[in-house]
Backbone as numpy.savetxt, mean C-alpha at the origin, in Angstrom:
# Nx Ny Nz CAx CAy CAz Cx Cy Cz
10.31 13.83 -1.38 9.82 12.48 -1.56 10.66 11.49 -0.77
11.97 11.65 -0.85 12.83 10.75 -0.11 12.59 10.86 1.38
12.27 12.07 1.85 11.99 12.27 3.28 10.78 11.48 3.73
9.72 11.47 2.90 8.51 10.73 3.25 8.83 9.24 3.40
9.57 8.70 2.45 9.93 7.28 2.51 10.79 7.01 3.74
11.78 7.85 4.01 12.66 7.64 5.15 11.92 7.76 6.48
11.01 8.73 6.59 10.24 8.89 7.82 9.34 7.67 8.03
8.68 7.20 6.99 7.82 6.02 7.10 8.61 4.81 7.55
9.76 4.58 6.94 10.60 3.45 7.33 11.12 3.59 8.76
11.52 4.80 9.15 12.02 5.03 10.50 10.95 4.75 11.54
9.74 5.23 11.29 8.65 4.97 12.23 8.37 3.48 12.33
8.37 2.80 11.20 8.12 1.36 11.20 9.18 0.60 11.99
10.44 0.97 11.80 11.52 0.29 12.49 11.54 0.59 13.99
11.23 1.83 14.37 11.22 2.19 15.78 10.03 1.57 16.50
8.87 1.59 15.88 7.67 1.09 16.52 7.56 -0.42 16.43
8.24 -1.02 15.46 8.12 -2.45 15.23 8.35 -3.33 16.44
9.47 -3.16 17.18 9.70 -4.04 18.31 8.63 -3.92 19.39
8.06 -2.73 19.56 7.07 -2.55 20.61 5.67 -2.99 20.17
5.30 -2.72 18.94 3.94 -2.94 18.51 3.82 -3.87 17.31
4.91 -4.44 16.85 4.95 -5.10 15.55 3.93 -6.20 15.36
3.28 -6.20 14.24 2.34 -7.23 13.85 2.93 -8.11 12.77
4.01 -7.67 12.16 4.71 -8.52 11.22 4.68 -8.11 9.77
5.53 -8.81 9.03 5.66 -8.59 7.60 4.60 -9.39 6.86
4.31 -8.95 5.65 3.34 -9.67 4.84 3.59 -9.44 3.37
2.91 -10.23 2.56 2.95 -10.09 1.11 1.55 -9.72 0.64
1.48 -9.11 -0.53 0.20 -8.65 -1.08 0.22 -8.74 -2.58
-0.96 -8.91 -3.16 -1.11 -8.93 -4.62 -2.56 -8.59 -4.94
-2.77 -8.04 -6.14 -4.13 -7.71 -6.51 -4.20 -7.08 -7.88
-5.30 -6.37 -8.12 -5.55 -5.73 -9.40 -5.95 -4.28 -9.17
-5.72 -3.46 -10.19 -6.12 -2.05 -10.11 -6.83 -1.65 -11.40
-7.59 -0.57 -11.30 -8.29 -0.01 -12.45 -7.77 1.40 -12.66
-7.41 1.71 -13.88 -6.90 3.01 -14.33 -5.68 3.48 -13.53
-4.52 2.88 -13.78 -4.23 1.95 -14.87 -4.69 0.53 -14.54
-5.07 -0.21 -15.59 -5.48 -1.60 -15.44 -4.23 -2.45 -15.29
-4.00 -2.91 -14.06 -2.75 -3.60 -13.77 -2.95 -4.73 -12.77
-1.97 -5.63 -12.77 -1.76 -6.60 -11.70 -0.68 -6.00 -10.82
-0.84 -6.01 -9.51 0.21 -5.50 -8.64 0.57 -6.53 -7.56
1.79 -6.42 -7.07 2.28 -7.29 -6.01 3.26 -6.50 -5.16
3.52 -6.98 -3.97 4.46 -6.28 -3.11 4.49 -6.85 -1.71
4.90 -6.00 -0.79 5.01 -6.40 0.60 4.64 -5.25 1.52
4.40 -5.60 2.79 4.04 -4.58 3.77 4.58 -4.99 5.14
4.61 -4.02 6.03 4.96 -4.28 7.42 3.88 -3.64 8.28
3.11 -4.47 8.96 2.06 -3.98 9.84 2.71 -3.60 11.17
2.91 -2.30 11.36 3.56 -1.81 12.57 2.71 -2.11 13.79
1.40 -2.10 13.62 0.50 -2.32 14.73 0.00 -0.99 15.27
-0.54 -1.02 16.47 -1.15 0.17 17.06 -0.09 1.22 17.39
-0.26 2.42 16.83 0.63 3.54 17.17 -0.10 4.51 18.09
-1.41 4.34 18.22 -2.27 5.07 19.15 -3.54 4.23 19.28
-4.41 4.61 20.16 -5.63 3.84 20.35 -6.39 3.68 19.04
-6.54 2.44 18.61 -7.27 2.06 17.40 -6.65 2.59 16.11
-5.44 3.15 16.12 -4.76 3.61 14.91 -3.57 2.71 14.62
-3.49 2.27 13.38 -2.45 1.34 12.96 -1.74 1.89 11.73
-0.42 1.71 11.68 0.40 2.15 10.55 0.86 0.93 9.77
0.68 0.98 8.43 1.10 -0.14 7.57 1.84 0.42 6.35
3.16 0.62 6.45 3.92 1.01 5.26 3.99 -0.18 4.29
3.94 0.12 2.99 3.98 -0.96 2.01 4.58 -0.48 0.70
4.98 -1.45 -0.09 5.47 -1.17 -1.44 4.72 -2.09 -2.38
4.28 -1.52 -3.51 3.57 -2.29 -4.52 4.16 -1.97 -5.89
4.28 -3.00 -6.72 4.74 -2.84 -8.09 3.61 -3.28 -9.00
3.16 -2.36 -9.85 2.08 -2.66 -10.78 2.61 -2.86 -12.19
2.08 -3.87 -12.87 2.50 -4.19 -14.23 1.29 -4.27 -15.13
1.40 -3.69 -16.32 0.32 -3.75 -17.29 -0.04 -2.37 -17.81
-0.83 -2.36 -18.88 -1.32 -1.12 -19.48 -0.17 -0.23 -19.97
0.96 -0.87 -20.36 2.16 -0.19 -20.86 2.78 0.75 -19.84
2.58 0.43 -18.54 3.15 1.24 -17.45 3.66 0.28 -16.38
4.83 0.59 -15.82 5.28 -0.05 -14.60 5.14 1.00 -13.51
4.37 0.70 -12.47 4.08 1.65 -11.41 4.63 1.13 -10.10
5.53 1.89 -9.49 6.09 1.55 -8.19 5.48 2.51 -7.17
4.81 1.94 -6.18 4.12 2.75 -5.16 4.75 2.49 -3.80
5.26 3.54 -3.17 5.78 3.50 -1.81 4.75 4.19 -0.93
4.04 3.42 -0.11 2.87 3.92 0.59 3.00 3.85 2.10
2.27 4.71 2.76 2.08 4.66 4.20 0.59 4.71 4.48
0.04 3.60 4.95 -1.39 3.53 5.27 -1.58 3.80 6.75
-2.49 4.71 7.07 -2.88 4.97 8.45 -4.33 4.54 8.57
-4.58 3.53 9.42 -5.89 2.89 9.48 -6.50 3.00 10.87
-7.79 3.24 10.92 -8.55 3.21 12.15 -9.21 1.84 12.25
-8.87 1.09 13.32 -9.45 -0.23 13.55 -10.71 -0.08 14.39
-11.85 -0.51 13.85 -13.09 -0.48 14.62 -12.98 -1.49 15.76
-13.27 -1.07 16.99 -13.14 -1.98 18.13 -14.01 -3.23 17.97
-13.45 -4.37 18.36 -14.14 -5.66 18.38 -14.66 -6.10 17.01
-14.06 -5.60 15.94 -14.40 -6.04 14.59 -13.11 -6.21 13.79
-13.14 -6.94 12.69 -11.95 -7.07 11.83 -11.86 -5.96 10.78
-12.72 -4.94 10.84 -12.78 -3.88 9.83 -11.90 -2.70 10.19
-11.31 -2.08 9.18 -10.51 -0.86 9.33 -10.79 0.07 8.16
-10.68 1.37 8.41 -10.76 2.37 7.34 -9.67 3.39 7.58
-9.29 4.09 6.54 -8.27 5.11 6.71 -7.84 5.72 5.40
-6.60 6.17 5.40 -6.05 6.83 4.24 -4.65 6.35 3.94
-4.24 6.65 2.73 -2.91 6.26 2.28 -2.26 7.45 1.59
-1.04 7.73 2.00 -0.22 8.74 1.34 0.96 7.98 0.74
1.23 8.23 -0.54 2.28 7.47 -1.18 3.02 8.24 -2.24
4.17 7.70 -2.59 4.96 8.20 -3.71 4.78 7.19 -4.83
4.26 7.65 -5.96 3.98 6.79 -7.10 4.93 7.14 -8.25
5.73 6.17 -8.63 6.71 6.35 -9.70 6.27 5.53 -10.90
5.93 6.22 -11.99 5.45 5.55 -13.20 6.54 5.55 -14.25
6.75 4.40 -14.87 7.69 4.25 -15.99 6.86 3.77 -17.18
6.77 4.62 -18.21 5.92 4.33 -19.37 6.70 3.56 -20.41
6.03 2.62 -21.06 6.63 1.82 -22.12 6.19 2.39 -23.47
6.92 3.43 -23.91 6.59 4.07 -25.17 7.23 3.31 -26.33
6.68 3.45 -27.54 7.26 2.76 -28.71 8.69 3.25 -29.00
9.43 2.40 -29.68 10.80 2.74 -30.06 10.79 4.04 -30.86
11.75 4.88 -30.59 11.86 6.15 -31.30 11.18 7.31 -30.59
10.48 7.03 -29.50 9.82 8.10 -28.76 10.88 9.00 -28.13
10.69 10.30 -28.25 11.60 11.27 -27.66 10.84 12.02 -26.58
11.34 12.00 -25.37 10.68 12.71 -24.27 10.83 11.95 -22.98
10.23 12.47 -21.94 10.32 11.87 -20.61 9.43 10.64 -20.55
10.00 9.51 -20.14 9.22 8.28 -20.07 8.91 7.87 -18.63
9.04 8.82 -17.68 8.71 8.51 -16.30 8.05 9.71 -15.64
7.38 9.44 -14.53 6.64 10.47 -13.81 6.59 10.07 -12.34
6.74 11.03 -11.45 6.67 10.78 -10.01 5.66 11.73 -9.39
4.72 11.17 -8.62 3.68 11.97 -7.99 3.45 11.53 -6.55
2.91 12.43 -5.76 2.44 12.10 -4.42 0.96 11.74 -4.57
0.60 10.54 -4.14 -0.76 10.07 -4.29 -1.49 9.99 -2.96
-2.81 10.07 -3.02 -3.66 9.99 -1.85 -4.82 9.05 -2.16
-5.10 8.13 -1.25 -6.19 7.17 -1.44 -6.95 6.96 -0.14
-8.22 6.58 -0.27 -9.02 6.11 0.87 -8.88 4.59 0.91
-8.79 4.03 2.11 -8.53 2.60 2.28 -9.57 1.98 3.20
-9.99 0.79 2.86 -10.83 -0.02 3.74 -10.30 -1.44 3.71
-10.22 -2.08 4.88 -9.76 -3.46 4.86 -10.48 -4.32 5.87
-10.36 -5.61 5.65 -10.94 -6.64 6.50 -9.84 -7.64 6.78
-9.57 -7.89 8.07 -8.51 -8.82 8.45 -9.12 -10.06 9.09
-8.80 -11.21 8.54 -9.31 -12.48 9.04 -8.16 -13.26 9.66
-8.26 -13.56 10.95 -7.22 -14.33 11.63 -7.47 -15.81 11.37
-6.47 -16.48 10.83 -6.57 -17.89 10.50 -6.22 -18.75 11.71
-6.53 -20.05 11.66 -6.23 -20.97 12.76 -4.75 -21.01 13.07
-3.91 -20.76 12.08 -2.46 -20.79 12.26 -1.94 -19.55 12.99
-2.82 -18.56 13.21 -2.40 -17.31 13.84 -1.98 -16.26 12.82
-1.87 -16.66 11.56 -1.55 -15.72 10.49 -2.80 -14.92 10.14
-2.62 -13.81 9.42 -3.75 -12.95 9.07 -3.90 -12.86 7.56
-5.13 -13.05 7.10 -5.49 -12.85 5.69 -6.12 -11.46 5.60
-5.67 -10.68 4.63 -6.11 -9.30 4.47 -6.85 -9.14 3.15
-8.00 -8.50 3.19 -8.73 -8.10 2.00 -8.82 -6.58 2.05
-8.34 -5.92 1.02 -8.21 -4.46 1.07 -8.73 -3.82 -0.22
-9.42 -2.70 -0.07 -9.87 -1.92 -1.22 -9.37 -0.49 -1.05
-8.89 0.09 -2.14 -8.40 1.48 -2.12 -9.10 2.26 -3.22
-9.51 3.45 -2.90 -10.14 4.36 -3.85 -9.21 5.55 -4.02
-8.65 5.71 -5.23 -7.70 6.79 -5.49 -8.38 8.15 -5.45
-7.80 9.06 -4.69 -8.33 10.42 -4.58 -7.52 11.37 -5.46
-6.19 11.24 -5.40 -5.32 12.13 -6.16 -4.05 11.39 -6.57
-3.75 11.39 -7.87 -2.52 10.83 -8.43 -2.23 9.41 -7.96
-3.26 8.59 -7.86 -3.16 7.17 -7.54 -4.09 6.41 -8.46
-3.91 5.08 -8.59 -4.88 4.31 -9.37 -6.30 4.57 -8.87
-7.27 4.59 -9.78 -8.65 4.90 -9.41 -9.20 3.92 -8.39
-8.89 2.63 -8.54 -9.37 1.61 -7.61 -8.37 0.47 -7.56
-8.15 -0.07 -6.36 -7.29 -1.24 -6.17 -8.00 -2.22 -5.27
-7.88 -3.51 -5.61 -8.32 -4.57 -4.72 -7.10 -5.45 -4.46
-6.83 -5.68 -3.19 -5.61 -6.40 -2.80 -5.94 -7.50 -1.80
-5.26 -8.63 -1.95 -5.30 -9.71 -0.97 -3.90 -9.80 -0.38
-3.82 -9.87 0.95 -2.52 -9.95 1.60 -2.49 -11.04 2.65
-1.27 -11.37 3.07 -1.08 -12.39 4.09 0.07 -11.96 4.98
-0.20 -11.88 6.28 0.84 -11.54 7.26 1.48 -12.82 7.79
2.79 -12.83 7.88 3.51 -14.00 8.40 3.31 -14.09 9.90
């Protein structure tokens, strides 16, 4: 798990100066678990023709769970449109809020997989507004809707 996070960060840092699109913030809601989430991302930019890498971290709160997601999104940008689709591989760390006196493991770590679709709107200021939907395939929230903003 640590290797996945380190490789994602290394790729982002190496590719950033050449292709960097910038840092951003994100927030949204998820279903199963029903949570509010917030976090940040770094849009590395094009790593190949029409392929973009966006590592991100999200913290979800609610439903008696704190969920920390370390993700790497690989997106295909449709030419001449603001639409992208792709996948997300992530490490999801869940910390459960069990009642006092509970005996047992109160955390869980899984590798998650999701399908991703997003729409990027370039504002007059040159900043980018992001609308993103994720459909959990394995060990991820069933559905996430996120709004983001790139600096």
